[in-house]
N, C-alpha and C positions, 0 to 999 in steps of 0.2 A: 504494500500500500504506500502511496506517495505521501511523505510527510508534508503537512501544510503549515506554513508560518503566517501568523497574524501580523500584519504591518499596520500599526495604528498611528494616525496623525491627528494632532490636537488643533486648537483654535487658530484661525487665520491662515492655516496652511492651504486652504482652498483658494487663497489669493496669490499663491506663488506665481511668479512670472510677471505680476503687475505690482506687487507690494515690495517696496524697497529692493529692487533688483541688485543694487550695489552691495547689499548685505546678504540677501538670500539667493541670488542668481536669477537667471532668466528662464530656467526650466519650470514648467507648470507641474502641478501635482499629477496630472494625467501623463506627462512625459516621464515622471519618476515611476509611476505605476507601471507603465509599459516596459521601462528598463528593468524593473524588479521582476516582472513576470518572465521576461526573456532570460534573465540571469538565473533565476531560481530554476526554471525549466531545464537549463543546461546542466544544472547540478542535481537533477532528479527530485526537485522539491516543487511545491506549488505555493502560491501566496493568496491570502485573503486580505485585500488592501482596502482600508477604510479611513474615513476622516469625519470628525465631528467637532463642532464648536462648543459642545455641551459636556461638562465633566461627568455627569451621571451616565450619559450614553457610553462614554469611554469606559467607565467602571463596569457597566453591564457587559460590554464586549469582552473586557478582560476576564470577568467571571465566567462567561460562556466558553472562553478559550481553554479553560482548565480541562475540559473533556473533548474538545474538538480540534485542538491545534498542538503541534509539536514544540512550538516556541513563539515568542513575541519579540518583534522589533518595534520600538516605540519612539516617536518624536512627539513628546507631550507638549511641545511648544511652551506657551506661557504657564501651563499647569505644571511644568517641570519644577518650577520654583515655589509653587504654592500648594500643591495638592497632596495632602496626607491620604486622602481617600484613594487616589490612584496608586500611591505607594502600597497601601494596605491590600488593594485588589491584586497588584502584581505579586506581592509576597504570598498571598493566599492561593494564587494560581499554581504555585509550585512548578512553574515552567521556566526554562532558561529565557532570560530577557537581555536584549541588547538595546542600549540607549543610543539614539542618533540625534544630532543637531547639525543643521546646514552650516551655521556659523560657528566660530570658536567662541563658546560662551565665556571662556576665561579671559578673552580679550575685550569683552564688552562691559557694560555697566556692572557695578559690584553686586547688585541684587540678582544678576543672572549667574553668578559664580556658584551658587548653592543649588543642588539638585536633589529633590526627594526621590526621584526615580533611581538615582545611582545606588541607593541603599538596596534595591532589589535587582539591579542589573549585574550581569557577569562582566560587562565592560561598556565603555562609552566611546563613540566615534563622533568627533566634532571637528568642524572647520574645513571639511572637504566638499562642501556643497552637496549636490544630488548624488555624487559618487559615494558619499558616506553610506547610503542605503545599500549599495552593492557590496561595500566592505562589510556591512552588518550581516548581509546574507552569507557572505563567505565565512564569517565567524560562526554564524548559526549552523551552517552545514557541518562545521567541525564539532560543534557541541552536540548536535542531535544525530549525526551519522546518517548513513544512507537509508536505514530502515526507520528513522524517526526516533531512535533510542538515544537518550541523553548519555553521552560518553564522557562528559567532564565532571 
């Protein structure tokens, strides 16, 4: 059975390509999704790619992932720095988690330096723009292995 990775995107990421392209790049979320689907497919994985501006929806999806997905790649966007609820859901999922950010959050405003998501994540990839999602899928493939089993 093909392992499926849930790729979650938080608030305002639906505006990629038009919102602050100097910070976030010119790729749209649809461009990133297409790249992720192709990359995952070449590695024998599938992706379930989602975006919401609503914290509770993201929490619901994380809770559902526990029984439906092999791992989670998450760009929680602004919720990275504020959401204990997302952290708690990620911890409860008991799945491998990779945190992704388009920009290098450590080179930005001080409030962006703290991540609640990091407490649940095996690792963080930041500062590589849209390519960071592909790097996260590479890392996830190593964590879950070809049959979707957590190897780390």
